[in-house]
N, C-alpha and C positions, 0 to 999 in steps of 0.2 A: 572359149572355156568358161564354164559356169562356176560361180563361187557361192558357197553355202555357209550359213551360220550354224556351227555345230556346238556352240556353248556361249554362255553369257555370264557376266558378273557385274554387280552394281552395289554401291555403298553410298547411302545418302542419309540425310536427317530423318527420313521416314522408314529406313530399314537397312539391314546389314546384308541382304541377299536379294536375289531376284524375286523369290517367293514373298519375302517380307515387304518389299517395295510394292509388289502387285496387290497384296492384301490391303495395304494402306491406301493405295490409289482407289481401289474399289469401295473401300469403307469411308472414303473422303476424310482421311486423317492426315493433315498436313504436318510439316516439321518446322515451320517458321515460328519458333518459340523462344529463341534467345534474343539477346540485345547486343547491338554493336558496342555497347560500353564494356562488354566482356573482352573485347579485342583492343579497343582504343577509347579511353574515357575522355579524350580531348575533343571529340566531335559529338554531335547530337545523338539521341537515343533512337536508333532505327532497328526494326525487327530484322533478324537474320535467321537463316536455317543452318545452324551449327550442329554438327554431329556430336552427341552428348558423351564423348569419351575423350580422355586425355591421350596424349601421344604414347605414354607408357602403356596404357590399357590397349590401344590399337596395336602397338608393337607386339604385345604378348599374344593377342589374337592371331597375328600374322606369323609369329615366330621369327621376327627380325629385330635388329638392334633398335633400342628406343632413341638412339641418336639420329636416326633418319629424319629428314624433314617431314612435316605433316603431309604434304602433297604426295610424297612417296609412300607413306604409311597408308593413306586412303586408297591409293592406286593399287598397292600390292594386294590388298584385301579383295578388290574387285577382279584383278587379274588372276589371282589364285582360283577364284570361283569359276571364272570363264575357262581357264586352262584345264581345270580338273574335270569339267563336265563331260568331256569326250573320252577321257582315259588314254589319250594318245601320248606316246613318249616323244617329246619334241626333239630329243637328241638324235632320233633316227631319220629326221626329215629336214629339209631346208626351212627353218622356222625363223620368224621375225617378230619383233615387237615395235609397233608404230604407235606413238602416243602424242596427244595434244595436251599442252599445258601453257598457262600464261604466268603462273605464280612461281613455278620451280621451287627452290628451297628458300624462298623469301621469308618464311616464318622463322626459320632458324637464324637467318641474317638479322632480322629485326630484334630477336632476343639478344644476339651478340651486341648489336648497336646500343640497346637500352643499358646493358651492363657496362659496356666499354665507356659510354658517355658519362657514367657516374664514377667509374674507377678504371683508370687506364691499365691496371694490372689484372683486370678481370676478363672473362671471356676466353674462348679457346678456338684455335684454328678449325677444329672439327665442326664448329657451328657455321662456317662459311664456305667450306670446301664443296658443298653440294648446292651452292646457290643457283648456278645456271640451270636452265630448264633441261638440257640434255642429260645432266647427271641423274636426274630423277628417273628418266627412262632406263638408263643403264642399271641403276639399282634394282628396279622392278624386273627387267629382262633377265638379269642374272639369277634372280630368285626363282623364276618360272622356267629357266633354261631355254629361253627363246633368244639365242645369241647370234644367229647367223647374219641377221640384219637388224640393226637397232637405229631408229631415228626419231626425231622430235619435231613436231610442227607447232608453230605459234602464229595462228592467224586470228587472234583474239577469240571471240565467242563461237567461231566456226571451227576451231582447232581440231576437236575430236572427230567431228563429222568428216573433215578433210583427211584425217588420219585413216578413217575407215575406207574412204574412197581410194586413197593412195595404196592402202594394203590390198584392196580388191584388184587394183591395176597390177600390183606386183605379182599377185597369184595368177592373174589372167596371162601375164607375159611369161610365166614359167620361172620367174626369178625366185619365187617362194612357193612352198607347198602348203604352209600353215602360217597364219599370222594372228597375233592377238593385237587388236586395234581399238582405240577409243581415246579416253583422256581422263585426267585427274587435276583437281585444283582445290586448294584450301583457302579459307578466308584469312586475309592479312590486313594489317592497319593501312598499308600502302594502297591496297585495292579499295578498301572502304573510303578512304579520304579522296581517292581519285574519282570515284563515282559520285561522292558527295559534292566535290568541286564542280562536276558537270551537271549538278542538280538533277540527277537521275534516280535518286532514292526516294522511296515512299516511306513516310513516318507511320504508316498503317500497313496492314496486310495487303499485298498487291492484288489487283483486280484486272487480270489480262482480258483484253478486248472489251472491257466495259467502258461506257462513255465517261465515267467518273475516275478513270485510272489516273494516277499521278506519277507513277514510277515503279521501279523494281525493288524487290528484296533480294539481297545477295545470299547465296548459299554455298555449300562446299560438298564435294563428293567425287565419285569416280564411276565410270561405266566402260566396260570393254566387251567386245564380241570376239569370239574365236572363229576365224574364217578359215575355210579349208577348200582345197581344189576338188573338182569333181572326181579326179582319180583317187585322192586320198579317201573320200567318202566311200568309194566302191571297194577299195582294198580293205578298209577297216569296218565296213558296215556301220558307219557313224549315224547316230541319230541326227537328222537334219531338222532344224527349227524353221529356217526360211532361206530364201535365195536373195542375194544382193543383186537385184535385176537392173538397177539403174542408179546413177549418181552424176552430179554435175556441180561445177563451181563456176560462178559468174561474179564479175565485179560491178557494183552499182556505180562506182566512179562519180559520186555526188558530193560527199563530205567526209571529213576524217572521223566523225562520231555520229553520223546520221545517215539514214537511207533516203532516197528520193521519195516524195509523197506518192508517186505513181507506182513505186515498187518495181523498178526496172530490173535490179539485181535478183530479187526474190522470184520475179516472173521468169527470167531466163533460166535460173537454176532449176526451178520446178519443171519448166517446159522441156529442157534438155534431158533431165533425168527420166521423164516419161517417154521421151522419144527413144532414148537408149534401150529402154525395156521393151520397145516395140508394141506399146499399148496406147490407148488414148486417155485423155483427161477424164472421160466418163467412167473409166475402169477403176479410178482411185476411190476407195471406200472410206478412208479416214486419213486425216493429216494431223500429226503431232506438230503443232505450231511452234515457231520460235517463241512467240508470245511473251515478251518480256514485261508487258504492262506499262512500258513507257509510251507517251503520246505518239512519238514518231514511229517506233517500230511497229506497233499494232496497226496503225493507219496504213503504213507502207505494205505490210504483209497482207492486210485485208484487201487493199486495192489490187494487189498482184493476184490474189485468189479470184477476185471478181473478174479480172481481165482474162485469166486462163480458163476458168471453169464457167463457161458461158451458158452451157446447157443444164448442167446439174452440179450444184455445189456439194462436195462430200462433207461428211461429218468432220468437225474440227474441234480441237481443244488444246489448251496449254497446260502442261503439267508443272510449269514453274510456279503455279499457285500452291504446289505442295513442297517442292524442294528449294524454292528460291532459284535465282539465276546462278548456276554453278560454273559460269564463265567458260573456260576452255574445256571443261569436262562435260558441258551440257549436251553436246552432240552425241557423246558416248552414252551418257545416262539415258537420253531420250531415244536413242537407237534401241537400247534394251527395252524401253517401254513400248516402242513401236512394234518390235518383234513379239513382245508379250501380248499386245493387243491383237495381233494377227493370230497368234496361237490360241488365245482365249475367245476369239471372234467377238470382241467387244470394244466399244469406244471407252475412253477414259474421261472422267468428269473434269470440267473446268470450274474451279471453286470461285465463289464470290462474283459471278457474272449475273447481272440483273438488267442493265440497260444497254442496248446495242449502240455502237458508235454511229453518229450521224453520217449518212452518206454511204455506209457500207452495209448496214443491216445484216451483219453476220451474227448468227446465234450459235455460239459454241455449245457443245454438249455439257449439260450440267448434271447429268446422271449417266451411269454406265448403261449402254444400250447394246443388246446383242444384234449383230449385223452379219451378213454373209460377206466377210472381208477377204478379198483376194490380193489386194495391193494396198500398201500403206506408205505414205510419204512422211519423212521426218525432216523438218527445216531447221537450219542453224545459220544465223547471220551475225557477222562480226564487224567491229569497227574497221574503218577503211573501206566499207562496202563489200567485204569478202563474204559472199553468200554461197551456201552449200546445201543441196537437197539430196537425201538418200532415199532410194525406193526399195522396199522389201516386199517380196512376193511369196505367197503360199505355195508349198510344194506337196 
């Protein structure tokens, strides 16, 4: 059974919709404009890609209670856009919501902690009841009426990509007819301090795949795809944006917070996704890189690409130079970007690249370039060596 993308939704620091995000990408307008001091003033001043709206403002846009955690608020905006695109009534079909997140309701819990630590009589239970990651998914699923199957994946920064792969499997197996899949994450003090402790943050704007890269910039956002079965598209004459033709997950099994220099996990994930689609490496026209701009990730991903694409290296770029690293949401956000690149037959620019990494000599696209794209890969790699590649094909 084939599975198709019939809708998309995305909310990041560069835009509130698919159209807004694509316009910013093509115009080279990044959203890494805020400071980590806005979240936690106890650590250094690091650039972050924070969406410039308060929780109350986002809640008003979405038509949901402002008491929802920020991760749920960001996610419901993107999920509403994705689910509305097809005009399908989810209550008439076996519909599911499969989401990746690493933060859950942590922002609300942090607010409770700060208040409670100063005054034991302050704070309210409503601030912590939605702490765990699964609660976020159920809030969003209820809003878009995708309630037949709801689950949450947390595989670090490959969470949303794995959610899309899992949703595709659920539809292929006949367990679901429709699924909204992707991920959402907000920036929290815990996350900022964690990455700072690992010495992975850049105090300047990140430079993916550049020899001078020092680390990543954190961001927040959400991205979801509306996936439908072949039968549903036939019955409803759905507008098809792309086919999910391949996907694969592979474990690098090297280190808790690093990939092997050879890129074993990334190599296997890409190779198996391509094999599932029944095509060859030469058929890939563009890769949306995981491209975090950390020394380890870019070297590992670069070496994996050189190992796999021995005859012709496709166009590559990292869009984290616009949105920052949106953690568990990144695979969903970048799946939307990958399908958008396929629809618009264009590559997406990689900002701030000047000097290739020694030994790899990969040259990411620094300008949008029109190509005859038939197949696009989207890479997402997480801590623990959890690597996922998604393959989208033109229909």
